[in-house]
N, CA, C and O atoms as CSV, one atom per row, in Angstrom:
chain,resi,resn,atom,element,x,y,z
A,1,MET,N,N,59.917,109.312,-104.130
A,1,MET,CA,C,61.353,109.442,-104.046
A,1,MET,C,C,61.657,110.737,-103.312
A,1,MET,O,O,61.148,111.800,-103.666
A,2,SER,N,N,62.466,110.638,-102.319
A,2,SER,CA,C,62.786,111.818,-101.532
A,2,SER,C,C,63.865,112.648,-102.204
A,2,SER,O,O,64.534,112.202,-103.136
A,3,THR,N,N,64.016,113.870,-101.706
A,3,THR,CA,C,65.010,114.777,-102.262
A,3,THR,C,C,66.426,114.253,-102.077
A,3,THR,O,O,67.267,114.420,-102.960
A,4,SER,N,N,66.695,113.628,-100.953
A,4,SER,CA,C,68.047,113.122,-100.729
A,4,SER,C,C,68.397,112.002,-101.712
A,4,SER,O,O,69.542,111.927,-102.158
A,5,SER,N,N,67.451,111.135,-102.061
A,5,SER,CA,C,67.759,110.068,-103.013
A,5,SER,C,C,67.958,110.627,-104.416
A,5,SER,O,O,68.766,110.092,-105.174
A,6,ILE,N,N,67.250,111.679,-104.778
A,6,ILE,CA,C,67.463,112.324,-106.074
A,6,ILE,C,C,68.849,112.957,-106.102
A,6,ILE,O,O,69.562,112.867,-107.101
A,7,ARG,N,N,69.218,113.591,-105.010
A,7,ARG,CA,C,70.543,114.210,-104.917
A,7,ARG,C,C,71.632,113.141,-105.052
A,7,ARG,O,O,72.622,113.347,-105.755
A,8,ASP,N,N,71.449,111.994,-104.377
A,8,ASP,CA,C,72.421,110.905,-104.487
A,8,ASP,C,C,72.506,110.383,-105.913
A,8,ASP,O,O,73.596,110.107,-106.415
A,9,LEU,N,N,71.362,110.248,-106.561
A,9,LEU,CA,C,71.339,109.764,-107.939
A,9,LEU,C,C,72.069,110.729,-108.860
A,9,LEU,O,O,72.867,110.312,-109.701
A,10,LEU,N,N,71.796,112.015,-108.701
A,10,LEU,CA,C,72.431,113.013,-109.555
A,10,LEU,C,C,73.923,113.123,-109.298
A,10,LEU,O,O,74.687,113.422,-110.216
A,11,SER,N,N,74.345,112.888,-108.079
A,11,SER,CA,C,75.776,112.981,-107.774
A,11,SER,C,C,76.540,111.750,-108.258
A,11,SER,O,O,77.770,111.761,-108.284
A,12,GLY,N,N,75.843,110.709,-108.634
A,12,GLY,CA,C,76.493,109.519,-109.163
A,12,GLY,C,C,76.727,108.437,-108.134
A,12,GLY,O,O,77.196,107.356,-108.491
A,13,SER,N,N,76.422,108.679,-106.880
A,13,SER,CA,C,76.700,107.669,-105.863
A,13,SER,C,C,75.838,106.427,-106.047
A,13,SER,O,O,76.279,105.325,-105.721
A,14,ALA,N,N,74.638,106.576,-106.555
A,14,ALA,CA,C,73.773,105.414,-106.779
A,14,ALA,C,C,74.341,104.515,-107.876
A,14,ALA,O,O,74.130,103.302,-107.853
A,15,PHE,N,N,75.056,105.098,-108.834
A,15,PHE,CA,C,75.630,104.314,-109.922
A,15,PHE,C,C,76.879,103.558,-109.494
A,15,PHE,O,O,77.355,102.690,-110.226
A,16,ASN,N,N,77.407,103.869,-108.342
A,16,ASN,CA,C,78.632,103.222,-107.884
A,16,ASN,C,C,78.381,101.944,-107.115
A,16,ASN,O,O,79.338,101.275,-106.724
A,17,ARG,N,N,77.159,101.584,-106.887
A,17,ARG,CA,C,76.868,100.301,-106.253
A,17,ARG,C,C,77.176,99.176,-107.236
A,17,ARG,O,O,76.872,99.296,-108.423
A,18,PRO,N,N,77.774,98.087,-106.763
A,18,PRO,CA,C,78.181,97.015,-107.688
A,18,PRO,C,C,77.046,96.452,-108.535
A,18,PRO,O,O,77.232,96.233,-109.732
A,19,GLY,N,N,75.892,96.216,-107.954
A,19,GLY,CA,C,74.774,95.657,-108.716
A,19,GLY,C,C,74.288,96.598,-109.792
A,19,GLY,O,O,73.923,96.163,-110.884
A,20,VAL,N,N,74.279,97.884,-109.494
A,20,VAL,CA,C,73.837,98.873,-110.471
A,20,VAL,C,C,74.846,98.967,-111.604
A,20,VAL,O,O,74.465,99.051,-112.771
A,21,ARG,N,N,76.119,98.955,-111.269
A,21,ARG,CA,C,77.160,98.998,-112.310
A,21,ARG,C,C,77.067,97.794,-113.229
A,21,ARG,O,O,77.177,97.944,-114.446
A,22,ARG,N,N,76.866,96.604,-112.679
A,22,ARG,CA,C,76.749,95.389,-113.502
A,22,ARG,C,C,75.529,95.474,-114.415
A,22,ARG,O,O,75.587,95.086,-115.581
A,23,SER,N,N,74.435,95.980,-113.876
A,23,SER,CA,C,73.209,96.090,-114.664
A,23,SER,C,C,73.371,97.082,-115.814
A,23,SER,O,O,72.919,96.830,-116.932
A,24,ILE,N,N,74.013,98.198,-115.533
A,24,ILE,CA,C,74.253,99.189,-116.581
A,24,ILE,C,C,75.188,98.624,-117.636
A,24,ILE,O,O,74.941,98.787,-118.831
A,25,ALA,N,N,76.258,97.961,-117.212
A,25,ALA,CA,C,77.201,97.354,-118.164
A,25,ALA,C,C,76.502,96.302,-119.013
A,25,ALA,O,O,76.738,96.230,-120.219
A,26,ALA,N,N,75.645,95.485,-118.403
A,26,ALA,CA,C,74.933,94.438,-119.141
A,26,ALA,C,C,74.016,95.044,-120.198
A,26,ALA,O,O,73.958,94.548,-121.323
A,27,SER,N,N,73.304,96.103,-119.852
A,27,SER,CA,C,72.403,96.719,-120.825
A,27,SER,C,C,73.193,97.378,-121.953
A,27,SER,O,O,72.740,97.395,-123.097
A,28,MET,N,N,74.368,97.920,-121.641
A,28,MET,CA,C,75.209,98.500,-122.686
A,28,MET,C,C,75.736,97.422,-123.626
A,28,MET,O,O,75.823,97.646,-124.834
A,29,VAL,N,N,76.086,96.261,-123.092
A,29,VAL,CA,C,76.566,95.149,-123.925
A,29,VAL,C,C,75.446,94.661,-124.839
A,29,VAL,O,O,75.677,94.430,-126.026
A,30,VAL,N,N,74.245,94.502,-124.305
A,30,VAL,CA,C,73.106,94.045,-125.112
A,30,VAL,C,C,72.817,95.034,-126.234
A,30,VAL,O,O,72.581,94.637,-127.375
A,31,GLU,N,N,72.837,96.319,-125.907
A,31,GLU,CA,C,72.582,97.346,-126.916
A,31,GLU,C,C,73.661,97.321,-127.990
A,31,GLU,O,O,73.350,97.426,-129.177
A,32,ALA,N,N,74.912,97.186,-127.599
A,32,ALA,CA,C,76.010,97.133,-128.564
A,32,ALA,C,C,75.912,95.885,-129.441
A,32,ALA,O,O,76.168,95.951,-130.643
A,33,ALA,N,N,75.547,94.765,-128.852
A,33,ALA,CA,C,75.389,93.536,-129.632
A,33,ALA,C,C,74.283,93.699,-130.670
A,33,ALA,O,O,74.453,93.313,-131.827
A,34,ASN,N,N,73.159,94.267,-130.263
A,34,ASN,CA,C,72.062,94.480,-131.210
A,34,ASN,C,C,72.450,95.469,-132.304
A,34,ASN,O,O,71.972,95.360,-133.433
A,35,ARG,N,N,73.292,96.411,-131.990
A,35,ARG,CA,C,73.766,97.374,-132.979
A,35,ARG,C,C,74.746,96.713,-133.955
A,35,ARG,O,O,74.769,97.071,-135.132
A,36,ASN,N,N,75.551,95.761,-133.488
A,36,ASN,CA,C,76.583,95.139,-134.318
A,36,ASN,C,C,76.108,93.922,-135.108
A,36,ASN,O,O,76.673,93.626,-136.161
A,37,ILE,N,N,75.111,93.225,-134.642
A,37,ILE,CA,C,74.646,91.997,-135.306
A,37,ILE,C,C,74.303,92.211,-136.777
A,37,ILE,O,O,74.696,91.384,-137.600
A,38,PRO,N,N,73.590,93.279,-137.155
A,38,PRO,CA,C,73.272,93.447,-138.585
A,38,PRO,C,C,74.500,93.569,-139.490
A,38,PRO,O,O,74.404,93.282,-140.683
A,39,GLY,N,N,75.630,93.979,-138.964
A,39,GLY,CA,C,76.836,94.079,-139.771
A,39,GLY,C,C,77.458,92.738,-140.110
A,39,GLY,O,O,78.287,92.643,-141.015
A,40,TYR,N,N,77.065,91.710,-139.392
A,40,TYR,CA,C,77.645,90.376,-139.607
A,40,TYR,C,C,76.704,89.413,-140.323
A,40,TYR,O,O,77.167,88.459,-140.950
A,41,LEU,N,N,75.415,89.639,-140.245
A,41,LEU,CA,C,74.444,88.750,-140.888
A,41,LEU,C,C,73.917,89.378,-142.165
A,41,LEU,O,O,73.990,90.593,-142.345
A,42,THR,N,N,73.391,88.555,-143.042
A,42,THR,CA,C,72.885,89.058,-144.316
A,42,THR,C,C,71.405,88.751,-144.466
A,42,THR,O,O,70.856,87.892,-143.775
A,43,GLY,N,N,70.779,89.462,-145.373
A,43,GLY,CA,C,69.384,89.214,-145.732
A,43,GLY,C,C,68.421,89.313,-144.568
A,43,GLY,O,O,68.559,90.171,-143.696
A,44,MET,N,N,67.457,88.433,-144.569
A,44,MET,CA,C,66.403,88.449,-143.557
A,44,MET,C,C,66.877,87.927,-142.203
A,44,MET,O,O,66.190,88.107,-141.198
A,45,LEU,N,N,68.043,87.283,-142.166
A,45,LEU,CA,C,68.570,86.779,-140.891
A,45,LEU,C,C,68.785,87.918,-139.895
A,45,LEU,O,O,68.728,87.705,-138.684
A,46,VAL,N,N,69.028,89.109,-140.396
A,46,VAL,CA,C,69.246,90.273,-139.530
A,46,VAL,C,C,68.044,90.481,-138.609
A,46,VAL,O,O,68.205,90.874,-137.454
A,47,TYR,N,N,66.854,90.221,-139.115
A,47,TYR,CA,C,65.632,90.449,-138.351
A,47,TYR,C,C,65.273,89.280,-137.444
A,47,TYR,O,O,64.332,89.374,-136.656
A,48,ASP,N,N,66.010,88.184,-137.547
A,48,ASP,CA,C,65.694,86.991,-136.773
A,48,ASP,C,C,66.579,86.786,-135.554
A,48,ASP,O,O,66.435,85.783,-134.855
A,49,VAL,N,N,67.495,87.719,-135.282
A,49,VAL,CA,C,68.423,87.575,-134.162
A,49,VAL,C,C,68.345,88.814,-133.272
A,49,VAL,O,O,68.454,89.945,-133.747
A,50,VAL,N,N,68.156,88.579,-131.972
A,50,VAL,CA,C,68.073,89.678,-131.006
A,50,VAL,C,C,68.857,89.299,-129.759
A,50,VAL,O,O,68.657,88.222,-129.197
A,51,ALA,N,N,69.746,90.181,-129.330
A,51,ALA,CA,C,70.428,89.991,-128.049
A,51,ALA,C,C,69.455,90.407,-126.952
A,51,ALA,O,O,68.857,91.481,-127.019
A,52,ILE,N,N,69.298,89.549,-125.935
A,52,ILE,CA,C,68.313,89.867,-124.897
A,52,ILE,C,C,68.904,90.038,-123.505
A,52,ILE,O,O,68.314,90.717,-122.665
A,53,SER,N,N,70.077,89.424,-123.244
A,53,SER,CA,C,70.648,89.586,-121.909
A,53,SER,C,C,72.134,89.281,-121.920
A,53,SER,O,O,72.653,88.619,-122.819
A,54,PHE,N,N,72.810,89.792,-120.882
A,54,PHE,CA,C,74.224,89.503,-120.678
A,54,PHE,C,C,74.446,89.343,-119.185
A,54,PHE,O,O,74.148,90.244,-118.401
A,55,LYS,N,N,74.973,88.184,-118.800
A,55,LYS,CA,C,75.229,87.918,-117.385
A,55,LYS,C,C,76.356,86.909,-117.258
A,55,LYS,O,O,76.395,85.910,-117.976
A,56,ASP,N,N,77.266,87.179,-116.343
A,56,ASP,CA,C,78.382,86.266,-116.040
A,56,ASP,C,C,79.173,85.864,-117.283
A,56,ASP,O,O,79.588,84.712,-117.412
A,57,GLY,N,N,79.382,86.815,-118.196
A,57,GLY,CA,C,80.184,86.549,-119.378
A,57,GLY,C,C,79.461,85.874,-120.518
A,57,GLY,O,O,80.071,85.562,-121.541
A,58,ILE,N,N,78.169,85.641,-120.361
A,58,ILE,CA,C,77.400,84.942,-121.399
A,58,ILE,C,C,76.393,85.903,-122.021
A,58,ILE,O,O,75.520,86.436,-121.336
A,59,LEU,N,N,76.527,86.116,-123.328
A,59,LEU,CA,C,75.588,86.923,-124.087
A,59,LEU,C,C,74.508,85.994,-124.614
A,59,LEU,O,O,74.802,85.023,-125.311
A,60,ARG,N,N,73.266,86.288,-124.285
A,60,ARG,CA,C,72.150,85.420,-124.675
A,60,ARG,C,C,71.416,86.034,-125.855
A,60,ARG,O,O,70.981,87.185,-125.799
A,61,LEU,N,N,71.280,85.246,-126.936
A,61,LEU,CA,C,70.597,85.696,-128.147
A,61,LEU,C,C,69.355,84.856,-128.390
A,61,LEU,O,O,69.356,83.643,-128.177
A,62,ARG,N,N,68.302,85.514,-128.838
A,62,ARG,CA,C,67.089,84.800,-129.256
A,62,ARG,C,C,67.073,84.799,-130.775
A,62,ARG,O,O,67.233,85.846,-131.402
A,63,VAL,N,N,66.881,83.635,-131.363
A,63,VAL,CA,C,66.780,83.518,-132.815
A,63,VAL,C,C,65.406,82.964,-133.162
A,63,VAL,O,O,64.831,82.175,-132.412
A,64,LYS,N,N,64.888,83.388,-134.313
A,64,LYS,CA,C,63.546,82.972,-134.706
A,64,LYS,C,C,63.522,81.768,-135.638
A,64,LYS,O,O,62.454,81.219,-135.911
A,65,SER,N,N,64.693,81.349,-136.133
A,65,SER,CA,C,64.714,80.221,-137.071
A,65,SER,C,C,66.014,79.444,-136.925
A,65,SER,O,O,66.999,79.934,-136.374
A,66,ALA,N,N,65.986,78.224,-137.433
A,66,ALA,CA,C,67.193,77.393,-137.415
A,66,ALA,C,C,68.276,78.000,-138.304
A,66,ALA,O,O,69.464,77.881,-138.007
A,67,ALA,N,N,67.869,78.649,-139.390
A,67,ALA,CA,C,68.841,79.303,-140.269
A,67,ALA,C,C,69.558,80.433,-139.533
A,67,ALA,O,O,70.764,80.619,-139.693
A,68,ALA,N,N,68.809,81.185,-138.727
A,68,ALA,CA,C,69.413,82.267,-137.943
A,68,ALA,C,C,70.367,81.696,-136.891
A,68,ALA,O,O,71.426,82.266,-136.628
A,69,ARG,N,N,69.987,80.582,-136.301
A,69,ARG,CA,C,70.862,79.930,-135.311
A,69,ARG,C,C,72.177,79.506,-135.965
A,69,ARG,O,O,73.251,79.695,-135.394
A,70,HIS,N,N,72.086,78.942,-137.147
A,70,HIS,CA,C,73.281,78.550,-137.885
A,70,HIS,C,C,74.119,79.784,-138.251
A,70,HIS,O,O,75.348,79.746,-138.181
A,71,GLY,N,N,73.453,80.866,-138.639
A,71,GLY,CA,C,74.159,82.102,-138.966
A,71,GLY,C,C,74.910,82.670,-137.779
A,71,GLY,O,O,76.023,83.173,-137.928
A,72,VAL,N,N,74.311,82.593,-136.602
A,72,VAL,CA,C,74.960,83.092,-135.382
A,72,VAL,C,C,76.195,82.264,-135.072
A,72,VAL,O,O,77.217,82.813,-134.659
A,73,LYS,N,N,76.123,80.961,-135.262
A,73,LYS,CA,C,77.293,80.113,-135.010
A,73,LYS,C,C,78.455,80.519,-135.910
A,73,LYS,O,O,79.615,80.407,-135.514
A,74,GLY,N,N,78.153,80.988,-137.112
A,74,GLY,CA,C,79.192,81.406,-138.036
A,74,GLY,C,C,79.839,82.738,-137.693
A,74,GLY,O,O,80.979,82.991,-138.083
A,75,ILE,N,N,79.126,83.591,-136.969
A,75,ILE,CA,C,79.647,84.928,-136.646
A,75,ILE,C,C,80.029,85.079,-135.180
A,75,ILE,O,O,80.442,86.159,-134.758
A,76,GLU,N,N,79.899,84.025,-134.409
A,76,GLU,CA,C,80.094,84.109,-132.953
A,76,GLU,C,C,81.458,84.688,-132.580
A,76,GLU,O,O,81.534,85.577,-131.732
A,77,LYS,N,N,82.516,84.208,-133.188
A,77,LYS,CA,C,83.867,84.675,-132.833
A,77,LYS,C,C,84.061,86.139,-133.191
A,77,LYS,O,O,84.641,86.895,-132.411
A,78,GLN,N,N,83.581,86.552,-134.371
A,78,GLN,CA,C,83.739,87.950,-134.780
A,78,GLN,C,C,82.950,88.888,-133.875
A,78,GLN,O,O,83.435,89.958,-133.507
A,79,LEU,N,N,81.728,88.482,-133.517
A,79,LEU,CA,C,80.900,89.320,-132.654
A,79,LEU,C,C,81.522,89.452,-131.263
A,79,LEU,O,O,81.560,90.547,-130.702
A,80,LEU,N,N,82.003,88.355,-130.713
A,80,LEU,CA,C,82.648,88.423,-129.403
A,80,LEU,C,C,83.899,89.296,-129.446
A,80,LEU,O,O,84.154,90.057,-128.513
A,81,GLU,N,N,84.672,89.196,-130.508
A,81,GLU,CA,C,85.878,90.019,-130.637
A,81,GLU,C,C,85.519,91.506,-130.710
A,81,GLU,O,O,86.185,92.338,-130.094
A,82,LYS,N,N,84.486,91.832,-131.449
A,82,LYS,CA,C,84.040,93.229,-131.556
A,82,LYS,C,C,83.586,93.749,-130.196
A,82,LYS,O,O,83.918,94.873,-129.821
A,83,LEU,N,N,82.837,92.945,-129.461
A,83,LEU,CA,C,82.370,93.367,-128.142
A,83,LEU,C,C,83.536,93.497,-127.160
A,83,LEU,O,O,83.535,94.389,-126.311
A,84,ARG,N,N,84.517,92.624,-127.270
A,84,ARG,CA,C,85.712,92.733,-126.407
A,84,ARG,C,C,86.471,94.021,-126.690
A,84,ARG,O,O,87.041,94.620,-125.778
A,85,GLN,N,N,86.482,94.450,-127.945
A,85,GLN,CA,C,87.132,95.713,-128.292
A,85,GLN,C,C,86.365,96.900,-127.720
A,85,GLN,O,O,86.971,97.850,-127.224
A,86,GLU,N,N,85.040,96.850,-127.787
A,86,GLU,CA,C,84.216,97.949,-127.281
A,86,GLU,C,C,84.201,98.012,-125.759
A,86,GLU,O,O,84.107,99.097,-125.184
A,87,PHE,N,N,84.294,96.853,-125.103
A,87,PHE,CA,C,84.223,96.783,-123.639
A,87,PHE,C,C,85.425,95.993,-123.110
A,87,PHE,O,O,85.277,94.832,-122.727
A,88,PRO,N,N,86.600,96.604,-123.085
A,88,PRO,CA,C,87.798,95.863,-122.672
A,88,PRO,C,C,87.784,95.408,-121.211
A,88,PRO,O,O,88.482,94.456,-120.864
A,89,SER,N,N,87.014,96.058,-120.360
A,89,SER,CA,C,86.991,95.675,-118.940
A,89,SER,C,C,85.953,94.601,-118.634
A,89,SER,O,O,85.861,94.142,-117.495
A,90,VAL,N,N,85.169,94.193,-119.634
A,90,VAL,CA,C,84.122,93.194,-119.436
A,90,VAL,C,C,84.616,91.842,-119.965
A,90,VAL,O,O,85.237,91.775,-121.026
A,91,THR,N,N,84.339,90.778,-119.226
A,91,THR,CA,C,84.728,89.427,-119.643
A,91,THR,C,C,83.610,88.798,-120.468
A,91,THR,O,O,82.459,88.748,-120.035
A,92,PHE,N,N,83.958,88.322,-121.656
A,92,PHE,CA,C,83.013,87.634,-122.523
A,92,PHE,C,C,83.468,86.187,-122.669
A,92,PHE,O,O,84.561,85.925,-123.173
A,93,ASP,N,N,82.638,85.252,-122.233
A,93,ASP,CA,C,82.978,83.838,-122.325
A,93,ASP,C,C,82.407,83.183,-123.570
A,93,ASP,O,O,83.121,82.515,-124.319
A,94,LYS,N,N,81.108,83.381,-123.784
A,94,LYS,CA,C,80.479,82.714,-124.926
A,94,LYS,C,C,79.152,83.365,-125.253
A,94,LYS,O,O,78.670,84.251,-124.547
A,95,ILE,N,N,78.578,82.893,-126.349
A,95,ILE,CA,C,77.243,83.322,-126.760
A,95,ILE,C,C,76.318,82.123,-126.618
A,95,ILE,O,O,76.618,81.035,-127.107
A,96,SER,N,N,75.212,82.325,-125.958
A,96,SER,CA,C,74.192,81.298,-125.800
A,96,SER,C,C,73.018,81.656,-126.710
A,96,SER,O,O,72.535,82.789,-126.695
A,97,VAL,N,N,72.569,80.695,-127.491
A,97,VAL,CA,C,71.504,80.936,-128.459
A,97,VAL,C,C,70.322,80.032,-128.144
A,97,VAL,O,O,70.490,78.841,-127.885
A,98,PHE,N,N,69.118,80.610,-128.168
A,98,PHE,CA,C,67.940,79.761,-128.044
A,98,PHE,C,C,66.917,80.153,-129.095
A,98,PHE,O,O,66.797,81.319,-129.471
A,99,LEU,N,N,66.193,79.164,-129.555
A,99,LEU,CA,C,65.228,79.310,-130.638
A,99,LEU,C,C,63.851,79.596,-130.068
A,99,LEU,O,O,63.308,78.804,-129.298
A,100,SER,N,N,63.289,80.741,-130.457
A,100,SER,CA,C,61.953,81.106,-130.006
A,100,SER,C,C,61.402,82.191,-130.912
A,100,SER,O,O,62.069,83.194,-131.165
A,101,LYS,N,N,60.195,81.996,-131.398
A,101,LYS,CA,C,59.568,83.013,-132.228
A,101,LYS,C,C,58.918,84.100,-131.382
A,101,LYS,O,O,58.673,85.206,-131.863
A,102,GLU,N,N,58.642,83.785,-130.134
A,102,GLU,CA,C,57.999,84.738,-129.231
A,102,GLU,C,C,59.036,85.433,-128.352
A,102,GLU,O,O,60.003,84.804,-127.923
A,103,PRO,N,N,58.843,86.719,-128.081
A,103,PRO,CA,C,59.749,87.418,-127.165
A,103,PRO,C,C,59.744,86.752,-125.784
A,103,PRO,O,O,58.715,86.259,-125.323
A,104,SER,N,N,60.890,86.749,-125.148
A,104,SER,CA,C,60.987,86.145,-123.820
A,104,SER,C,C,60.639,87.178,-122.752
A,104,SER,O,O,60.401,88.348,-123.052
A,105,ARG,N,N,60.615,86.728,-121.521
A,105,ARG,CA,C,60.293,87.631,-120.426
A,105,ARG,C,C,61.396,88.648,-120.201
A,105,ARG,O,O,61.172,89.647,-119.519
A,106,TYR,N,N,62.586,88.422,-120.758
A,106,TYR,CA,C,63.703,89.335,-120.601
A,106,TYR,C,C,63.605,90.539,-121.536
A,106,TYR,O,O,64.223,91.574,-121.289
A,107,GLU,N,N,62.834,90.400,-122.601
A,107,GLU,CA,C,62.739,91.468,-123.572
A,107,GLU,C,C,61.661,92.456,-123.165
A,107,GLU,O,O,60.599,92.070,-122.677
A,108,LEU,N,N,61.943,93.724,-123.368
A,108,LEU,CA,C,61.016,94.775,-122.941
A,108,LEU,C,C,59.875,94.980,-123.909
A,108,LEU,O,O,58.776,95.351,-123.500
A,109,SER,N,N,60.115,94.746,-125.185
A,109,SER,CA,C,59.046,95.005,-126.160
A,109,SER,C,C,58.246,93.780,-126.482
A,109,SER,O,O,57.315,93.844,-127.285
């Protein structure tokens, strides 16, 4: 990385590119969703739901069991409302849920 690109990064110009802004916003939404999910679910279901991505208004959650999937359906409206309050400039359309015990390629850990 050259000195000029570091200078651009530090000045904030690199963050002003549309793709970079969308990526940063998406990661902030995923982090906020993972922070808020335990407040809506009870018991062991808290450990079975993970937000993994956000793109084009769709928050994607991975659930490890059918019970967790059912639990997410029950909290979907409240979670979306909370995220809309935290990110008023971001459009949230729906939550997409898929059942998988294994981490997907989107998850870092």
